[in-house]
C-alpha positions as CSV (number, residue, x, y, z in Angstrom):
1,M,194.9,123.9,136.7
2,L,191.6,125.5,138.1
3,Q,189.7,123.1,135.6
4,A,190.9,120.1,137.8
5,A,189.3,121.6,140.8
6,V,185.9,122.4,139.8
7,A,182.9,120.1,140.2
8,A,179.8,120.0,138.0
9,A,176.7,118.9,139.1
10,C,174.2,117.8,136.5
11,S,170.6,116.5,136.2
12,V,171.9,113.4,134.8
13,P,174.6,111.3,136.5
14,R,177.6,113.3,137.5
15,C,179.7,114.3,134.7
16,N,183.0,115.9,133.9
17,L,183.8,118.9,131.9
18,D,184.2,117.3,128.6
19,V,182.2,119.2,126.0
20,S,180.4,116.5,124.5
21,V,179.1,115.6,127.9
22,F,178.6,119.0,129.3
23,N,176.2,119.9,126.7
24,N,173.9,117.3,128.1
25,C,174.0,118.6,131.4
26,R,172.4,121.5,133.6
27,V,175.8,122.5,135.2
28,V,176.5,124.4,138.3
29,I,180.2,124.9,138.8
30,D,181.3,126.1,142.2
31,L,185.0,127.5,142.1
32,P,187.0,126.7,145.4
33,M,187.5,130.2,146.2
34,S,186.4,130.5,149.7
35,A,183.6,128.6,151.6
36,M,180.9,129.9,149.6
37,S,181.5,130.6,146.1
38,Y,179.5,132.3,143.1
39,Q,178.5,130.0,140.4
40,L,179.1,129.1,136.8
41,R,176.0,128.2,134.7
42,R,175.8,126.9,131.1
43,P,174.5,130.0,129.4
44,R,171.1,130.3,127.6
45,D,171.5,131.5,123.8
46,F,168.1,133.3,123.8
47,R,167.0,132.0,120.5
48,E,163.4,132.3,121.6
49,C,163.8,136.1,121.9
50,S,162.6,138.6,119.4
51,F,164.8,141.6,120.1
52,G,163.0,143.9,117.4
53,F,166.1,145.3,116.1
54,A,166.3,149.1,115.2
55,P,168.7,151.3,113.9
56,L,171.6,151.9,116.4
57,E,170.9,155.4,116.6
58,R,167.5,154.9,117.7
59,G,167.5,151.5,119.1
60,W,170.3,152.6,121.8
61,P,170.7,156.5,121.4
62,T,173.6,156.4,124.0
63,F,175.7,153.7,122.5
64,T,179.2,154.7,121.6
65,A,181.6,152.3,119.4
66,A,185.1,152.9,118.2
67,H,187.3,150.7,116.3
68,Y,191.3,150.7,116.2
69,A,192.8,148.3,113.7
70,S,196.0,147.6,116.2
71,T,197.3,148.2,119.6
72,L,199.6,151.0,118.2
73,A,196.4,152.8,116.7
74,Y,194.6,152.4,119.9
75,D,197.2,154.1,121.9
76,A,197.2,157.2,119.5
77,F,193.6,157.3,119.2
78,A,193.8,156.5,115.4
79,G,190.6,155.0,114.7
80,R,187.1,155.1,113.4
81,D,184.1,156.8,115.1
82,L,181.3,154.1,114.6
83,T,178.8,156.3,116.3
84,P,179.7,159.8,115.1
85,W,176.0,161.2,116.3
86,N,177.3,161.1,119.7
87,A,180.6,163.1,119.3
88,R,179.0,166.2,120.8
89,N,178.9,164.4,124.1
90,Y,182.7,164.1,124.1
91,D,184.7,166.7,126.2
92,P,186.4,169.2,123.9
93,R,189.8,167.7,125.3
94,S,188.7,164.1,124.6
95,G,190.8,161.9,122.3
96,W,187.8,160.5,120.7
97,R,187.2,163.8,118.9
98,H,189.9,163.0,116.6
99,L,188.5,159.7,115.4
100,T,187.6,159.4,111.7
101,P,183.6,159.6,111.6
102,G,181.9,156.4,110.2
103,G,182.9,152.6,109.8
104,A,184.9,150.9,107.3
105,A,183.6,150.4,103.8
106,G,181.2,147.3,103.3
107,D,180.6,147.0,107.1
108,P,176.8,146.5,107.8
109,P,174.8,148.9,109.5
110,L,174.7,148.5,113.5
111,R,171.5,147.7,115.1
112,A,170.1,147.3,118.6
113,G,167.3,145.3,120.5
114,V,166.0,144.3,123.7
115,C,164.3,141.2,124.9
116,S,162.7,140.1,128.1
117,L,162.5,136.5,129.1
118,R,160.5,134.9,132.1
119,D,162.7,132.4,133.9
120,D,160.6,130.7,136.8
121,D,160.6,133.2,139.7
122,S,162.8,135.8,137.6
123,T,163.3,137.7,134.5
124,W,166.1,137.9,131.7
125,S,166.6,141.2,130.3
126,V,169.0,141.1,127.1
127,Q,170.4,143.8,125.2
128,R,172.1,143.1,121.9
129,V,174.3,145.3,119.5
130,G,175.6,144.6,116.3
131,P,176.8,143.0,113.9
132,F,180.4,144.0,114.0
133,V,182.8,142.3,111.5
134,S,186.7,141.7,112.8
135,R,189.4,140.2,111.0
136,G,192.0,139.5,113.5
137,G,195.3,141.3,114.1
138,Y,194.4,142.1,118.0
139,D,192.5,145.1,117.0
140,W,190.4,147.1,119.7
141,W,186.6,147.5,120.0
142,Q,185.6,150.1,122.4
143,F,182.0,150.6,123.6
144,S,180.1,152.6,126.3
145,G,176.5,153.5,126.9
146,R,173.8,154.2,129.3
147,D,171.2,152.1,130.6
148,A,173.0,148.8,130.2
149,G,170.8,145.7,129.9
150,A,168.2,147.9,129.4
151,L,167.1,148.0,133.0
152,A,165.4,151.2,133.2
153,D,162.2,150.0,131.5
154,G,162.3,146.6,133.1
155,A,163.7,145.8,136.5
156,L,163.7,149.4,137.3
157,R,160.6,150.6,136.1
158,G,158.6,153.3,137.9
159,G,161.2,153.6,140.6
160,A,161.3,149.8,141.6
161,S,164.5,148.0,142.7
162,A,165.8,144.7,141.8
163,F,168.2,142.0,142.8
164,I,170.6,140.9,139.9
165,V,171.2,137.2,140.2
166,E,173.1,136.1,137.1
167,S,174.7,137.8,134.1
168,L,176.0,136.9,130.9
169,I,178.1,139.7,129.3
170,G,180.3,139.3,126.0
171,A,180.1,138.6,122.3
172,V,177.6,136.2,120.5
173,D,177.3,135.0,117.1
174,A,174.4,135.4,115.1
175,D,172.7,132.7,116.5
176,G,173.2,133.8,120.1
177,A,176.0,131.3,120.9
178,S,178.8,133.0,123.1
179,L,182.2,133.3,121.8
180,P,185.0,132.2,123.7
181,Y,188.6,133.3,124.0
182,P,190.0,132.6,121.4
183,P,189.1,134.0,118.9
184,L,187.6,137.0,121.1
185,H,189.2,138.4,124.1
186,L,186.8,140.3,126.3
187,H,189.2,142.7,127.6
188,H,186.8,144.0,130.2
189,M,183.1,145.1,130.5
190,H,182.2,147.1,133.4
191,L,178.8,148.1,134.6
192,L,178.7,151.0,136.9
193,P,176.5,153.5,138.7
194,T,175.2,156.3,136.5
195,A,178.0,158.9,135.9
196,E,178.3,162.6,134.7
197,R,180.2,161.2,131.4
198,L,181.0,157.7,129.9
199,R,184.2,156.6,130.3
200,F,185.4,157.2,126.5
201,H,183.6,160.6,126.5
202,Y,185.8,162.9,128.9
203,N,189.3,164.6,128.8
204,V,192.4,162.7,128.3
205,S,194.6,165.3,129.4
206,A,194.4,164.2,133.3
207,P,196.9,166.3,134.4
208,A,195.7,169.5,133.0
209,G,191.9,168.7,134.0
210,P,189.4,169.4,135.0
211,P,188.4,166.0,133.8
212,V,185.4,164.1,135.3
213,G,187.1,161.1,136.9
214,Y,186.3,157.6,135.9
215,L,185.1,155.9,139.2
216,N,185.6,152.3,139.0
217,N,183.0,151.0,141.5
218,V,181.5,148.3,139.6
219,A,178.1,146.7,139.9
220,L,178.9,144.0,137.5
221,E,182.2,142.8,135.5
222,R,183.5,140.5,132.9
223,H,187.3,140.1,131.9
224,G,188.7,138.1,129.4
225,E,190.4,135.3,131.7
226,W,187.1,134.7,132.7
227,N,185.5,134.2,129.5
228,H,185.7,130.6,130.2
229,L,187.8,127.7,132.1
230,G,189.7,125.2,130.4
231,S,188.2,123.9,127.4
232,T,184.9,124.5,128.6
233,P,182.1,126.8,126.8
234,V,181.5,130.3,128.0
235,M,179.6,130.2,131.0
236,S,177.3,132.6,133.1
237,E,177.8,134.1,136.3
238,A,175.3,133.7,139.1
239,E,175.3,134.7,142.7
240,P,175.4,131.8,145.5
241,E,171.9,130.3,146.2
242,G,170.0,133.2,148.4
243,Y,171.8,135.9,147.3
244,G,172.0,138.9,144.9
245,R,173.2,142.4,144.2
246,L,170.7,144.8,144.9
247,L,170.1,148.0,142.3
248,S,168.2,150.9,142.6
249,W,169.5,152.8,139.7
250,P,170.5,152.1,136.0
251,L,173.8,151.1,135.0
252,D,176.5,152.9,132.6
253,F,178.9,150.5,131.0
254,D,182.2,150.6,129.2
255,G,184.1,147.6,127.3
256,E,186.7,146.8,125.3
257,L,187.1,143.7,123.0
258,N,189.9,142.1,120.7
259,D,189.8,139.8,117.8
260,A,192.9,137.6,118.8
261,R,193.3,136.0,115.4
262,P,196.1,136.5,113.1
263,R,196.0,139.9,111.2
264,G,194.1,139.0,107.7
265,S,191.8,136.3,109.1
266,P,188.4,135.6,107.5
267,P,185.8,138.1,108.5
268,L,184.1,137.1,111.8
269,T,180.6,138.4,112.6
270,W,179.5,138.9,115.9
271,Y,177.1,140.8,118.4
272,L,177.9,142.7,121.8
273,Q,175.4,141.3,124.4
274,I,174.6,142.2,127.9
275,A,172.2,139.7,129.6
276,V,171.1,140.1,133.5
277,R,168.7,138.0,135.2
278,W,166.9,139.7,138.2
279,R,164.2,139.1,140.8
280,P,161.9,142.0,142.3
281,A,163.8,143.3,145.3
282,A,161.0,142.1,147.4
283,A,162.4,138.5,147.0
284,P,163.9,137.1,150.1
285,L,167.4,137.4,149.1
286,V,170.7,138.7,151.2
287,P,172.3,141.5,149.1
288,V,175.7,141.2,147.9
289,S,178.1,144.3,147.8
290,V,180.9,144.7,145.4
291,F,184.5,146.3,146.6
292,N,187.2,146.7,143.9
293,V,190.8,147.2,145.0
294,L,193.2,148.2,142.1
295,A,196.6,149.4,142.1
296,I,196.8,152.8,140.2
297,G,199.4,152.8,137.4
298,P,200.9,156.2,136.0
299,V,198.8,159.2,134.5
300,T,199.8,159.4,131.0
301,D,198.8,162.8,129.5
302,G,196.7,162.4,126.6
303,A,196.9,158.7,126.0
304,Q,194.4,155.7,126.4
305,A,196.6,154.5,129.1
306,T,194.9,157.1,131.3
307,F,191.7,155.1,131.4
308,E,193.5,151.5,131.9
309,R,195.6,152.7,135.0
310,Y,198.3,150.0,133.9
311,F,201.5,149.6,135.7
312,W,204.5,148.4,133.7
313,V,206.5,145.4,134.3
314,P,209.9,144.8,132.9
315,T,210.2,141.5,130.7
316,A,213.7,140.9,132.3
317,G,213.9,139.9,135.9
318,M,212.0,138.9,139.1
319,W,209.8,142.0,140.4
320,L,208.2,142.5,143.5
321,G,205.0,145.0,143.7
322,V,203.3,146.0,146.9
323,Y,200.4,148.1,147.6
324,S,198.3,148.7,150.5
325,G,194.9,150.4,151.5
326,A,192.0,150.5,153.6
327,L,188.6,149.1,152.6
328,G,185.3,150.8,153.0
329,G,183.5,152.4,155.9
330,R,181.4,149.3,156.4
331,A,182.1,145.9,158.3
332,G,181.5,142.8,155.9
333,K,182.1,139.0,155.5
334,M,183.5,138.1,152.2
335,L,181.5,135.5,150.0
336,Y,183.8,135.0,147.1
337,V,186.5,137.1,145.1
338,K,187.7,137.6,141.6
339,P,191.0,139.0,140.8
340,H,191.6,140.5,137.4
341,T,195.2,140.3,136.4
342,H,197.5,139.2,133.3
343,M,199.0,135.7,133.4
344,N,201.9,136.3,131.4
345,L,203.4,138.5,134.2
346,L,201.9,137.0,137.4
347,A,204.2,134.5,139.2
348,K,202.3,134.5,142.8
349,A,200.3,137.1,144.7
350,W,199.1,137.1,148.2
351,V,196.3,139.2,149.8
352,F,196.8,140.1,153.5
353,A,193.9,141.1,155.8
354,K,194.4,143.3,158.8
355,A,198.1,144.2,157.7
356,T,200.2,146.9,156.6
357,P,203.3,146.4,154.2
358,E,205.5,146.3,157.6
359,D,203.2,143.5,158.8
360,V,204.1,141.1,156.0
361,L,207.5,142.1,154.5
362,T,211.0,141.4,155.8
363,P,213.0,144.5,157.3
364,A,215.5,144.1,154.2
365,V,212.7,144.1,151.7
366,L,211.3,147.4,153.5
367,R,214.6,149.1,153.7
368,A,215.2,148.2,149.7
369,L,211.8,149.5,149.0
370,A,212.1,152.8,150.7
371,A,215.8,153.5,149.4
372,P,216.1,156.3,146.6
373,R,218.6,154.2,144.7
374,V,215.7,151.7,143.4
375,A,214.8,154.5,141.0
376,A,217.5,153.3,138.7
377,D,215.5,150.2,138.1
378,A,212.0,151.5,138.1
379,H,210.4,151.5,134.8
380,E,210.5,154.9,133.3
381,Q,206.9,155.3,133.2
382,G,206.5,155.2,137.1
383,T,206.0,151.8,138.2
384,A,206.6,151.0,141.8
385,L,208.5,147.8,141.7
386,L,211.7,146.1,143.5
387,R,213.7,144.1,141.5
388,L,214.8,140.9,143.4
389,D,217.4,139.3,141.0
390,H,219.9,142.0,140.0
391,K,222.7,143.9,141.7
392,G,222.3,146.9,140.0
393,S,218.8,147.5,142.0
394,G,220.8,147.9,145.2
395,F,219.0,144.8,146.5
396,D,219.9,141.2,145.5
397,L,218.2,138.0,146.9
398,G,221.0,136.2,145.1
399,D,220.0,132.6,143.7
400,A,216.7,132.8,146.0
401,A,214.8,135.1,143.6
402,L,215.2,132.7,140.6
403,T,212.4,130.6,141.8
404,V,208.9,131.8,143.4
405,K,209.4,129.5,146.4
406,G,212.8,131.1,147.1
407,A,211.7,134.8,146.7
408,E,208.6,134.0,148.9
409,A,210.6,132.9,151.7
410,A,212.9,136.0,151.3
411,V,210.3,138.7,151.1
412,L,207.6,137.5,153.4
413,R,207.7,137.3,157.1
414,R,207.5,134.0,158.7
415,G,204.4,133.0,160.0
416,V,202.0,135.7,158.3
417,R,199.1,134.1,156.8
418,P,197.4,135.5,153.7
419,V,193.6,135.6,153.4
420,C,194.0,134.8,149.5
421,V,196.6,133.2,147.4
422,L,196.9,133.9,143.3
423,L,198.5,131.8,140.9
424,P,198.8,131.9,137.4
425,N,196.6,130.0,134.8
426,H,196.6,129.5,130.8
427,L,195.3,127.5,128.4
428,K,197.7,126.3,125.6
429,V,195.9,126.4,122.3
430,D,197.3,124.6,119.4
431,G,195.8,127.0,116.8
432,S,192.6,124.9,115.7
433,S,190.3,126.9,117.6
434,G,188.3,129.4,115.9
435,G,191.2,130.3,113.4
436,A,193.3,131.4,116.6
437,A,197.0,131.7,116.7
438,A,199.0,128.9,118.7
439,G,199.9,130.3,122.0
440,W,199.0,130.4,125.7
441,Y,195.6,132.4,126.5
442,D,194.7,133.8,130.1
443,R,192.3,131.7,132.0
444,A,191.0,132.5,135.6
445,P,193.8,132.3,138.2
446,N,193.9,129.7,140.6
447,V,192.6,131.4,143.9
448,S,192.7,129.9,147.4
449,C,191.0,131.9,150.2
450,T,190.1,131.5,153.8
451,E,187.2,133.1,155.7
452,W,187.5,136.9,155.6
453,K,185.3,139.2,158.1
454,F,186.6,142.7,158.0
455,A,185.9,145.9,160.2
456,P,185.1,149.1,158.7
457,R,188.3,150.7,157.0
458,E,190.1,147.8,157.7
459,R,193.8,147.8,156.5
460,F,195.1,145.1,153.6
461,T,197.9,144.8,151.7
462,V,198.8,142.9,148.3
463,V,202.1,141.4,147.8
464,T,203.0,140.3,143.9
465,L,205.8,138.3,142.5
466,L,206.0,139.4,138.9
467,R,208.0,137.7,136.1
468,F,207.6,137.3,132.4
469,C,206.6,133.8,131.9
470,G,208.8,133.4,128.9
471,N,211.8,133.8,131.3
472,G,210.2,131.1,133.9
473,A,212.3,128.4,135.5
474,P,211.2,125.1,134.8
475,D,211.3,124.2,138.4
476,D,209.0,126.7,140.1
477,G,205.7,126.2,138.6
478,V,205.9,129.3,136.4
479,G,207.4,127.6,133.3
480,H,208.2,128.7,130.0
481,C,205.3,130.0,127.7
482,P,205.5,130.4,123.7
483,P,204.7,133.9,122.1
484,E,201.4,135.3,123.3
485,P,198.9,135.6,120.4
486,W,199.4,139.2,119.7
487,R,203.2,138.8,119.3
488,A,204.4,137.3,116.1
489,A,206.5,134.2,116.0
490,G,210.1,135.1,116.6
491,E,209.5,138.8,117.8
492,A,211.2,139.4,121.1
493,P,208.8,140.8,123.9
494,P,208.8,144.5,124.4
495,R,211.1,145.9,127.1
496,A,207.8,146.1,129.5
497,L,204.4,144.8,129.4
498,P,201.1,146.3,131.2
499,M,199.7,144.8,134.2
500,H,196.8,145.1,136.4
501,L,196.2,143.4,139.6
502,E,192.6,144.0,140.6
503,I,190.8,142.4,143.5
504,Y,187.1,142.4,143.3
505,L,185.8,141.5,146.7
506,F,182.2,140.2,146.9
507,Y,180.8,140.4,150.4
508,E,177.8,140.5,152.7
509,L,177.5,143.6,154.7
510,A,177.2,143.2,158.4
511,E,174.0,144.8,158.6
512,A,172.8,143.8,154.9
513,T,170.1,141.6,156.2
514,A,168.4,144.4,158.2
515,R,169.2,147.2,156.2
516,R,168.9,145.6,152.4
517,R,171.6,147.4,151.1
518,S,174.2,146.5,148.4
519,C,177.1,148.8,148.2
520,Y,179.6,149.2,145.4
521,G,182.9,150.7,145.9
522,F,186.3,151.0,145.0
523,V,189.7,152.2,146.3
524,G,192.9,153.0,144.0
525,V,196.0,152.4,145.9
526,Q,199.6,152.5,145.3
527,Y,203.1,152.2,147.0
528,A,205.1,155.4,146.7
529,L,208.5,153.7,146.9
530,L,210.5,156.8,145.2
531,P,210.9,160.3,146.4
532,S,210.3,161.5,142.6
533,F,207.0,159.3,142.0
534,G,204.2,161.4,142.0
535,G,201.0,159.4,141.3
536,A,197.4,160.3,141.1
537,K,195.7,162.0,143.8
538,S,192.1,162.3,143.8
539,R,190.1,165.5,144.9
540,A,186.9,165.6,146.1
541,D,185.3,166.2,142.7
542,G,187.2,163.3,141.1
543,T,189.7,165.4,139.4
544,N,192.8,163.7,139.0
545,R,196.2,165.7,139.3
546,S,199.9,165.1,140.0
547,S,200.3,164.8,143.6
548,G,204.2,165.8,143.3
549,P,206.9,164.2,145.3
550,V,205.9,161.9,148.2
551,A,208.0,160.4,151.0
552,P,209.7,157.4,150.3
553,G,208.4,154.1,151.8
554,T,204.8,155.6,152.5
555,W,201.5,154.0,151.5
556,R,198.3,155.6,150.7
557,S,194.8,155.1,149.7
558,K,193.3,157.3,147.0
559,E,189.7,157.7,145.5
560,L,187.6,155.6,148.0
561,R,184.1,155.9,146.7
562,E,180.9,153.9,147.5
563,S,177.5,154.2,146.0
564,C,174.7,152.1,147.6
565,S,171.5,150.9,146.8
566,V,168.8,150.6,149.3
567,F,165.6,148.8,149.2
568,V,162.7,150.7,151.0
569,P,159.0,149.2,150.6
570,Q,157.6,150.9,147.4
571,R,160.3,152.9,146.2
572,A,164.0,152.5,145.9
573,R,166.5,155.2,146.5
574,S,170.3,155.9,146.3
575,T,172.6,157.3,148.9
């Protein structure tokens, strides 16, 4: 477990991660992901803040919020628009135009406020919205807005630029204490360069376009499995000492959150909070850049899944997923990585640098991936996966595919070394945590990386073993897991479950010190294994359209986009 591998440095004699001790510590935790890692810090509650709350329409005019009582309602856009005054900004074909305007009866009116606090040689900018009231059932709360963290009038005032050195993004209670998972699952929170439309405003009929594409080149992010580690409290995320993310423009944001308690739980009141700590761009810091690598799932016309970019993994069998692409147009050195994935489906994953799939996969696997007969075992929504333990797929590893170790030996070429290895990580909850249901909850995956220096447009390949953890064999480290918190006791798992495997690569540009530049980019990649599989093809204007049939056994990079912040004395500019 990751918790066993972290080290805590305190202002008192060295302490462990027992909460009773932890609260007396000034804690900095370095994750063993690479030679240099980002840090986790005990968060502030900002009780000294005077937020000056105002009605939401005036306190944060661009903020949008929607609520869905269940996942089924979420998928069907059957929910409530809590900020109906912003409906005029939705694309005419947007699914959010069909929401019922207004919140539930009896819910308090929403307010927003900001706070600025000095912290030695830096400043905290804190933005808070609420109160929201949830009652469990794995409901969905969906948010977006301009100028996340209220930086336009603070860190970036008058055309300035600034370094972001720490962030705390998520839900807090009325006293400002961060709420962990469980009870609240932070599905995601993305802070991104300003776009034409916010994520939840544009057309959902992607193949019929022309929607404004959602570009996932995040500057800051937070996901549920990184909410906290083991039994420790929620923690803020800080850059390595001497580093920061350079910004020269305000940030949009989008996010989703779930109340993971059983349906009908007592009302839980909470606030959404975005807090960033920044230093002036003149500070002697090395800029950190971010590159997001994600596997693109199928585009589903008119559905929420269009925005999530899931790929779907059957809950029966062991499956192999492969995607490959190219990094951005700049050379750099990895500082640390953060994957985003779903632990109930991850068995093991490898990231290979300077490699194509032909470099890392055995000839037998490559032949099987390119064979049209694989189509019979592919999920109907277009997931590019190869089943390893079923003769009907036309490819059978036999008993080797029953364990992770055996499958690894069968699919990877001997002697090929990955730059990163990912293993699943859960926290077992007994049901006493904030009224949460007993079960296994996602935690940050165990990540081990070696040094990674890369050239412009360098190839990479990600190989993933996937298996629903409820079917795990006891001898391979995956194990059996009880029902997820969103699944009722005794309820069979669905035929397939949604999956992400994103790699956030945080790196120092080769020219960063001299050019004073942070770049935020992403590439969506997919492995086209089926002649009939047509994935999302990005045009220059960001429009997603069906690409039509593709040649079997081909790999393609898509949607390579970057936005860079550059510091120029007396003025910040974007390039």
